[in-house]
N, C-alpha and C positions, 0 to 999 in steps of 0.2 A: 566223608562227611560233607554235605552240601551246606555251603553258607546261606545265610538268609538272602543275601544279594543275588546270589547264584539262583537260588529258587525263586525269587520274585521276577528275573529277567528269564528264567526257563517258562514261567506261566505267561507272562508277556508275549513271548515268542510264541508259545503253543496257541494262544488266543488268535493272534495276528496270523499265523502261518495257516490255521483252521479257516479262517475267513478268505484268503487268498486261494487255498486249495479248493475251497466250495466253489468259488467263481471258475476255478480252472477245471473241474469236475463236471460242470454243467456243460462245457463243450465236449466231453468225451461220452454223453448220453449214456446213462445206465450204470455209471460206474460211481461208487460211493469212497471217498477218501478220507479218513479221519486220522487227526494227530493224537496218538494214545500218549505219548511221553515226549519229553524235551529234557535232555542233559546237556547242561552247559559246563565247559571247561573252568577250572579255578581263576583263570586269568581273563576270562568271558571272550575269548578269541574264536572258539568253536562251540557250535550248536549241533549236538546229535539229535535229530528229529527221527521220531519213531511213527510209521504211518501203517494203518490197517487199509486194507483196500478190498471191497467187495463189489462183484462176485470173484471168486477164486480164479476163474479161467482168465480173467483180464489183469491177473498181479503182474506178470513178467512185462507185458507190454505198457502198463501204466507206469510201472517202475522205471522202466527204460525212457519214458518220455519225460518223467519227472526229473530224472538225472541230466537229459539233455538241456532241461529247461532251468536248472537250479540256478544259475546265474541271473535270470529275469525274477525268480523267487526271492533272491536275496536283494535285488534292487527294489522290489515292491515292499519289502521287510524294511529296507532302509528308509523309504519313503514314509511308511507307517509309524516308525520309531525313531525318527530323525531327532526328536526332541527329549527322548528318554535316555538314549545310547549315545556315548560318543563314537564308538566302533562298532559296526554292524559285524556280528560274528560270522565266519565261515560255516557254511551248512553243509552237513553230511547227512544223507537221508539212509535210514535203514527200515526195513520190512519187519513189523512187528507181528510175530508169528503165534503169540501167546495163546489165542483162541484155537489155533489149529493144535498146538501142544495139548490144550485141554481137553479138546475132543478126542485127542488120540488115547490120551489117559483115560478118559471116560470110557473109551470102547474096549481098552485092554481091560478095565474092571470088570465091565459087563461079562467079559468071557471067562 
């Protein structure tokens, strides 16, 4: 069960990381990156960030670039949240494949 503090921190990180990735995605021309969910560990030291990337053919390359630059994203996040958080959590990015699973289930149900 997620505490109120974890939930508030997760929402704050989701909002700020969305803004950071929006600026980053503009440089990728034609790639849309959205933060679908953020889960924060109970001690607030780790943030699991779930991303949706569109179009599908750019998922692998985009996730690779994001992983390579995650230290920069954490730094920008620290700049934005320096007054709200004492310690900026480590960031772990995950690909959110919920939409793909929904489409797959939908196709299975149609057949």
